[in-house]
C-alpha positions in Angstrom: 12.2 18.4 -79.0 9.0 17.4 -78.4 10.0 14.5 -76.7 12.1 16.5 -74.2 8.9 18.6 -73.3 7.1 15.5 -72.7 9.3 14.5 -70.2 9.5 17.5 -68.5 5.6 17.8 -68.4 5.5 14.3 -66.8 8.2 15.1 -64.2 6.4 18.2 -63.3 3.1 16.2 -63.2 4.6 13.7 -60.9 6.4 16.3 -58.7 2.9 17.8 -58.5 1.1 14.9 -57.5 4.1 13.9 -54.8 3.6 17.1 -53.2 -0.1 17.1 -52.9 0.2 13.6 -51.6 2.7 14.9 -48.7 0.4 18.0 -48.0 -2.7 16.1 -47.7 -2.3 12.6 -46.9 0.9 12.4 -45.2 0.9 15.7 -43.1 -3.1 15.8 -43.3 -3.1 19.6 -44.4 -0.6 20.6 -41.3 1.3 22.9 -43.2 -1.8 24.7 -44.7 -3.7 25.7 -41.5 -6.0 24.6 -39.0 -8.9 25.0 -41.5 -7.5 22.6 -44.1 -6.8 20.0 -41.2 -10.1 20.1 -39.9 -11.4 19.7 -43.8 -9.5 16.7 -44.2 -11.1 15.2 -41.2 -14.2 16.2 -42.1 -14.0 14.0 -45.4 -12.5 10.9 -43.6 -14.7 11.2 -40.4 -17.2 8.3 -41.6 -14.6 5.9 -42.5 -12.0 6.6 -39.8 -12.7 4.1 -36.9 -13.0 1.6 -40.0 -10.0 2.4 -41.6 -7.9 2.8 -38.2 -9.2 -0.6 -37.0 -8.7 0.3 -33.2 -9.0 -3.3 -31.1 -11.0 -2.8 -27.9 -8.4 -4.9 -25.4 -5.4 -2.7 -27.1 -7.2 0.8 -26.2 -8.0 -0.4 -22.6 -4.3 -1.4 -22.3 -2.5 1.3 -24.2 -5.1 4.2 -24.1 -7.2 3.9 -21.0 -4.4 2.1 -18.8 -2.0 5.0 -18.7 -4.6 7.6 -18.0 -6.1 5.4 -15.0 -2.9 5.3 -13.8 -1.9 9.0 -13.7 -5.0 9.5 -12.1 -4.9 7.3 -9.1 -6.1 8.8 -5.9 -7.9 11.8 -7.5 -11.7 11.7 -6.8 -13.7 12.7 -10.0 -11.2 13.7 -12.2 -11.7 15.9 -15.1 -10.1 15.3 -18.4 -9.2 17.2 -21.3 -8.3 15.1 -24.6 -7.0 17.5 -26.8 -8.0 16.7 -30.7 -10.5 14.0 -29.6 -11.3 13.1 -33.1 -14.1 10.3 -32.9 -13.7 10.1 -29.1 -11.1 7.3 -29.1 -9.7 8.5 -25.5 -13.2 9.0 -23.9 -14.5 5.5 -25.2 -11.8 3.9 -23.9 -11.6 5.6 -20.5 -15.6 4.9 -20.2 -16.0 1.7 -21.4 -13.6 0.4 -18.6 -15.9 2.2 -15.8 -14.1 5.6 -15.6 -16.3 7.6 -13.1 -15.1 11.2 -14.1 -15.8 13.9 -16.5 -14.2 14.0 -19.9 -14.3 17.2 -22.3 -13.3 16.3 -25.7 -12.0 19.0 -28.2 -11.6 19.0 -31.7 -11.6 21.5 -34.7 -13.4 18.9 -37.0 -17.4 18.8 -36.9 -17.4 15.6 -38.8 -15.1 14.1 -36.2 -17.1 15.5 -33.3 -20.3 13.8 -35.2 -19.0 10.4 -35.0 -17.8 10.9 -31.5 -21.1 12.4 -30.3 -22.7 9.1 -31.6 -20.3 6.7 -30.0 -20.3 8.6 -26.8 -24.3 8.8 -26.7 -24.6 6.2 -23.6 -22.2 8.6 -21.5 -23.7 11.6 -22.6 -23.8 12.9 -18.8 -20.2 12.4 -18.4 -19.1 13.8 -21.6 -18.6 17.1 -23.0 -17.7 18.0 -26.8 -16.0 21.3 -27.8 -15.2 22.3 -31.3 -12.2 24.6 -30.9 -8.4 25.3 -32.4 -5.8 23.3 -30.1 -3.6 26.6 -30.1 -6.4 28.5 -28.1 -8.4 26.3 -25.5 -11.1 28.1 -24.0 -10.6 27.2 -20.4 -9.3 28.9 -17.4 -5.7 28.3 -16.0 -5.5 25.0 -14.1 -8.9 23.7 -15.0 -8.0 19.7 -15.5 -6.9 17.1 -13.4 -5.1 15.6 -16.7 -4.7 16.6 -20.2 -4.3 14.2 -23.1 -3.4 14.4 -26.8 -2.7 11.1 -28.8 -1.6 10.8 -32.3 -2.2 14.5 -33.0 0.5 16.6 -32.1 2.4 16.4 -35.2 -0.7 17.6 -37.2 -1.3 20.8 -34.9 0.1 24.0 -36.9 1.8 25.2 -34.0 2.7 21.9 -31.5 4.6 24.1 -29.2 2.2 26.2 -28.9 -0.8 23.8 -28.2 1.7 21.9 -25.5 2.1 25.4 -23.7 -1.8 25.5 -23.9 -2.1 22.0 -22.5 -0.1 22.9 -19.5 -1.8 26.2 -18.9 -5.2 24.6 -18.4 -3.4 21.7 -16.4 -4.0 22.0 -12.3 -0.6 21.9 -10.4 0.1 18.1 -9.8 -1.9 17.3 -13.0 -1.3 14.7 -15.5 -0.5 15.0 -18.9 -0.1 12.4 -21.8 0.7 13.2 -25.1 2.3 11.2 -28.0 5.2 12.8 -30.1 5.6 11.1 -33.9 9.2 9.1 -34.3 10.6 6.8 -36.7 10.8 7.3 -40.7 7.8 9.0 -40.6 8.7 11.9 -38.7 11.5 13.2 -41.1 8.3 14.0 -43.4 7.1 16.4 -40.8 9.8 18.9 -40.2 8.8 21.2 -37.5 6.1 19.2 -36.3 7.4 16.3 -35.1 10.2 16.4 -32.3 13.5 14.1 -31.6 13.3 12.8 -28.5 15.8 15.1 -26.6 14.1 18.2 -28.2 10.7 16.7 -26.9 11.6 15.8 -23.5 13.4 19.5 -23.4 10.2 20.9 -24.4 8.3 19.5 -22.0 10.7 20.4 -19.4 10.8 24.2 -20.6 6.9 24.1 -19.8 7.5 23.5 -16.0 6.6 19.6 -16.4 8.2 17.1 -13.7 8.6 13.5 -13.6 8.9 13.3 -17.5 8.8 9.5 -18.8 9.2 9.1 -22.6 9.1 5.7 -24.1 8.1 4.0 -27.2 4.2 3.6 -28.2 2.7 1.7 -30.6 4.3 1.5 -34.0 5.4 5.4 -34.8 4.9 7.0 -31.3 6.5 8.0 -28.3 4.5 8.5 -25.1 5.3 11.0 -22.6 4.2 11.0 -19.3 4.9 14.0 -17.0 3.1 16.2 -14.4 2.7 20.0 -13.9 5.0 21.5 -11.2 4.5 23.6 -8.7 4.4 27.0 -8.9 3.7 27.0 -13.0 0.3 28.3 -12.3 -3.5 27.2 -12.5 -5.5 26.4 -9.2 -4.6 24.0 -6.8 -6.5 20.8 -6.3 -9.7 21.4 -4.7 -13.0 19.2 -4.0 -15.4 17.4 -6.4 -17.5 20.9 -6.4 -14.2 22.6 -8.1 -13.7 20.0 -10.8 -17.0 20.1 -12.8 -16.5 20.0 -16.3 -16.2 23.6 -18.0 -19.4 25.1 -19.7 -19.7 24.9 -23.4 
């Protein structure tokens, strides 16, 4: 009898450990709300870049490259990077001579502190904002490009966050966003989209020219543009594309 209780206790402990591992390591707190997600990233902020091991040549090709291509012909572009973390995308752009302005948004204070330190040489071009991605504090049509890399699945309401990204994008503006795929995606129900549903979600929001392709190891990358008549301002001169106040 005692042996059965010990087995039951052991199985219960293993199930609890598995649940906690899934909640905090695999899902990074996404199912527990944005404050928990921010807390998990606060804990990891100091070692985040070392764990990821980003290679500069890969960042130029796979991160900066698609953004620069999407912004061809736009003078003095203003870019919003949602869930900017330690400033991965702003750094990649600025290191290849990007001449516009970038707003990096994240809810984690720790990650933003890391980003601020890395981006200090370009402080005139970068503005960092602490905010939940589901409630972007910007006017409609404020940005020439909006990006969100390796983060959508950890946002508590991915569909709402996508809608907000499209709202603040100007008509004709460029959206670049990733979606988790592969075996890992099955561990994130309601956060990662099957590709057909992902494409349908982007189209539903009024995006056109949608292209989705495999990116890195565990992600699809979507490139798209905001269609006419969806909302937001029309392109203006450089004086109308200043980075939002913060």
